[in-house]
C-alpha positions as CSV (number, residue, x, y, z in Angstrom):
1,M,-98.3,-7.4,191.4
2,R,-99.7,-10.8,192.4
3,N,-103.4,-9.8,191.7
4,R,-102.2,-8.3,188.4
5,I,-100.6,-11.6,187.4
6,V,-103.7,-13.6,188.3
7,S,-105.9,-11.3,186.2
8,I,-103.5,-11.7,183.3
9,A,-103.5,-15.5,183.6
10,W,-107.3,-15.6,183.5
11,T,-107.3,-13.3,180.5
12,V,-104.9,-15.6,178.7
13,L,-107.0,-18.7,179.5
14,S,-110.2,-17.0,178.2
15,F,-108.4,-15.7,175.1
16,G,-107.1,-19.2,174.5
17,A,-110.5,-20.7,174.7
18,L,-111.9,-18.2,172.2
19,L,-109.0,-18.9,169.8
20,S,-109.5,-22.7,170.1
21,A,-113.2,-22.4,169.5
22,S,-112.6,-20.2,166.4
23,A,-110.0,-22.7,165.0
24,Q,-112.3,-25.6,165.5
25,S,-115.1,-23.9,163.6
26,N,-112.8,-23.7,160.6
27,G,-112.3,-27.4,160.5
28,H,-109.1,-29.1,159.4
29,S,-108.6,-27.5,156.0
30,W,-106.3,-24.7,156.8
31,S,-102.7,-24.8,155.5
32,D,-100.0,-22.2,154.8
33,E,-96.3,-21.7,154.4
34,V,-93.9,-19.6,156.5
35,W,-90.2,-18.8,156.0
36,I,-87.7,-20.1,158.5
37,I,-83.9,-20.5,158.3
38,G,-83.5,-23.3,155.7
39,G,-86.4,-22.4,153.5
40,N,-90.2,-22.4,153.5
41,K,-92.0,-24.7,155.9
42,E,-95.5,-25.9,155.4
43,L,-98.1,-25.5,158.1
44,R,-101.1,-27.7,158.1
45,Y,-103.4,-29.5,160.6
46,P,-102.9,-29.7,163.6
47,F,-101.2,-26.3,163.4
48,K,-103.4,-23.3,164.2
49,K,-103.2,-19.9,162.6
50,W,-103.8,-18.2,165.9
51,K,-102.8,-19.3,169.4
52,P,-102.5,-17.6,172.8
53,E,-99.0,-16.9,174.1
54,L,-98.0,-17.1,177.8
55,Q,-94.4,-17.3,179.0
56,F,-92.4,-16.8,182.2
57,D,-89.7,-14.4,180.9
58,G,-87.1,-13.7,183.5
59,R,-83.8,-11.8,183.1
60,Y,-80.4,-11.6,184.7
61,T,-78.3,-8.5,184.4
62,V,-75.0,-7.4,186.1
63,L,-75.1,-4.3,188.4
64,N,-72.2,-3.3,190.6
65,G,-70.5,-6.5,189.7
66,E,-73.4,-8.7,191.0
67,A,-76.2,-10.5,189.2
68,A,-79.6,-8.8,189.5
69,R,-82.7,-10.8,188.8
70,I,-85.7,-9.4,186.9
71,F,-89.0,-11.3,187.2
72,G,-91.0,-11.3,184.0
73,L,-94.3,-12.6,182.6
74,R,-95.5,-12.0,179.0
75,F,-98.8,-12.7,177.3
76,G,-100.3,-12.2,173.9
77,A,-100.9,-14.1,170.7
78,E,-99.0,-16.3,168.1
79,H,-99.8,-16.1,164.4
80,K,-98.8,-18.7,161.9
81,R,-96.3,-20.2,164.4
82,V,-93.6,-17.6,163.7
83,H,-95.1,-14.2,164.7
84,R,-95.6,-13.4,168.4
85,F,-96.7,-10.2,169.9
86,G,-98.2,-8.9,173.1
87,V,-97.4,-7.3,176.5
88,G,-94.8,-8.1,179.1
89,I,-94.6,-7.2,182.8
90,Y,-91.2,-7.0,184.5
91,G,-89.6,-6.0,187.8
92,W,-86.6,-6.5,190.0
93,S,-87.0,-9.4,192.5
94,S,-85.2,-7.3,195.1
95,A,-83.9,-3.7,195.4
96,I,-80.5,-2.7,194.0
97,N,-78.1,-0.7,196.2
98,E,-75.6,1.9,195.0
99,R,-73.0,3.7,197.2
100,V,-72.0,7.2,196.1
101,S,-69.5,9.7,197.6
102,N,-71.0,13.2,197.9
103,Q,-69.3,16.5,197.5
104,T,-68.0,16.4,201.1
105,G,-66.5,13.0,200.6
106,K,-69.0,11.2,202.7
107,T,-70.7,8.1,201.3
108,E,-74.5,8.0,200.7
109,E,-76.3,4.8,199.9
110,F,-79.1,4.7,197.3
111,R,-81.7,1.9,196.9
112,Y,-83.6,1.4,193.7
113,N,-86.6,-0.7,192.6
114,L,-87.5,-1.0,189.0
115,S,-90.9,-2.1,187.4
116,Y,-92.0,-1.7,183.8
117,S,-94.3,-3.1,181.2
118,S,-93.5,-3.5,177.5
119,I,-95.0,-4.3,174.1
120,F,-93.0,-7.0,172.3
121,Y,-92.7,-8.6,168.9
122,E,-90.9,-11.9,168.4
123,R,-90.0,-13.6,165.1
124,V,-89.3,-17.3,165.2
125,M,-86.4,-17.9,162.8
126,Y,-86.3,-21.7,163.1
127,F,-88.3,-24.4,164.7
128,S,-88.6,-28.2,164.8
129,R,-90.3,-30.6,167.1
130,K,-87.6,-30.3,169.7
131,V,-85.9,-26.8,169.3
132,E,-86.7,-23.2,168.4
133,F,-84.7,-20.0,167.9
134,A,-86.2,-16.5,167.8
135,L,-85.4,-12.8,167.8
136,T,-87.3,-10.5,170.1
137,A,-87.7,-6.7,170.5
138,H,-89.3,-5.0,173.6
139,L,-90.3,-1.4,173.9
140,G,-91.3,-0.5,177.4
141,G,-92.2,2.1,179.9
142,G,-92.3,2.1,183.7
143,T,-90.9,3.7,186.9
144,I,-87.9,3.4,189.1
145,S,-88.4,4.3,192.7
146,S,-85.4,5.3,194.9
147,S,-84.6,6.0,198.5
148,V,-81.4,7.3,200.1
149,K,-79.6,6.8,203.4
150,A,-77.3,9.8,204.2
151,A,-73.9,9.3,205.7
152,G,-74.2,8.5,209.4
153,E,-77.9,7.7,209.2
154,T,-79.6,4.3,209.5
155,I,-82.9,5.0,207.8
156,F,-83.6,5.2,204.0
157,H,-85.7,8.2,203.0
158,S,-87.9,7.8,199.9
159,Q,-87.4,10.1,196.9
160,D,-89.6,10.8,193.9
161,T,-90.2,8.0,191.4
162,Q,-88.8,8.6,187.9
163,E,-89.9,7.4,184.5
164,V,-87.9,4.8,182.7
165,L,-88.1,3.9,179.0
166,P,-86.3,0.6,178.3
167,L,-85.6,-0.7,174.8
168,E,-84.4,-4.3,174.5
169,I,-83.4,-6.7,171.8
170,S,-82.5,-10.4,172.3
171,G,-82.0,-13.7,170.7
172,S,-83.1,-16.9,172.5
173,G,-83.7,-20.6,172.1
174,F,-86.2,-23.1,173.4
175,Y,-85.9,-26.8,174.0
176,N,-89.2,-28.7,174.2
177,F,-89.0,-31.3,177.0
178,T,-92.6,-32.4,176.3
179,W,-95.4,-31.3,174.0
180,W,-96.6,-28.9,176.8
181,L,-93.4,-27.7,178.5
182,S,-90.4,-25.9,177.1
183,V,-87.4,-24.1,178.7
184,G,-84.8,-21.9,177.2
185,G,-82.5,-19.0,177.4
186,G,-80.7,-16.3,175.4
187,L,-78.7,-13.1,175.3
188,G,-79.7,-9.6,174.6
189,Y,-78.9,-5.9,175.1
190,R,-81.0,-3.3,177.1
191,Y,-80.8,0.4,176.5
192,M,-82.5,2.8,178.9
193,R,-83.7,5.9,176.9
194,R,-84.6,7.5,180.2
195,A,-83.5,6.7,183.7
196,P,-81.8,8.4,186.7
197,D,-78.3,9.6,185.7
198,I,-76.7,8.0,188.8
199,I,-77.6,4.5,187.7
200,R,-78.4,4.8,184.0
201,N,-75.1,3.6,182.7
202,Q,-75.4,0.5,184.8
203,L,-78.8,-0.3,183.5
204,N,-77.5,-0.2,179.9
205,G,-75.9,-3.4,178.9
206,Q,-76.2,-7.1,178.4
207,V,-79.1,-9.1,179.7
208,Y,-79.3,-12.9,180.1
209,V,-82.8,-14.2,179.3
210,L,-84.4,-17.2,181.0
211,K,-87.7,-18.6,179.7
212,A,-90.2,-21.2,180.6
213,R,-93.3,-21.9,178.5
214,L,-96.2,-23.9,180.0
215,R,-98.9,-24.7,177.4
216,I,-101.9,-24.5,179.7
217,T,-104.5,-24.1,177.0
218,K,-102.8,-26.9,175.0
219,L,-103.2,-29.2,178.0
220,L,-106.9,-28.3,178.3
221,R,-107.5,-28.8,174.5
222,S,-105.8,-32.2,174.6
223,I,-108.6,-33.5,176.8
224,Y,-110.9,-33.6,173.8
225,N,-108.5,-33.5,170.9
226,K,-105.5,-35.9,171.0
227,D,-104.0,-34.4,167.8
228,V,-103.0,-31.3,169.9
229,K,-99.9,-33.2,171.0
230,N,-98.6,-33.1,167.4
231,E,-98.4,-29.3,167.4
232,Y,-94.9,-28.0,167.9
């Protein structure tokens, strides 16, 4: 997972450099309008038509009455400030345990690990220099691995991995602490179109979204273009 994330980060940085170079070649003449809550909003320099997108995109969900943490990272592109799309990578930070009574009345313990990737589309519904609100949809695919410890045993035995197909919608907000760092959160709902029956109902339900956006390419661009600080 770590090597995969490093590769993604380098890809985003390279993509950001290409987008920045392309935008510079077009000069300062570009302008446009986009719809947000409250009416049309004019976009003009120093806004850019295309920008790279990189966010830490974690989640909390409740399983067995306890909060389960999902680590997330997403990357892609932003178009005209309000359209974002790309790929996300997610996984539980630790395994989830489930105790089940078998037909003989003895208790078996199951342990699950979930990892998946998704494609996402996000529409920013409102933004200002300090705040932002957006609606997001994820369509994913991945695997859930499981192991079981039979009654009276002390060792977990691995079982076959199974395919999962999560679908998630959410609404979230950002607060811009600085021109290069934003944090936010939101609320959504996840539906597993395919998952092990024993845990499927628990995987369906509310998710609490936690986000952090670090504008790495923006920091790099600000070295030679001070107007970058006025993008928001």
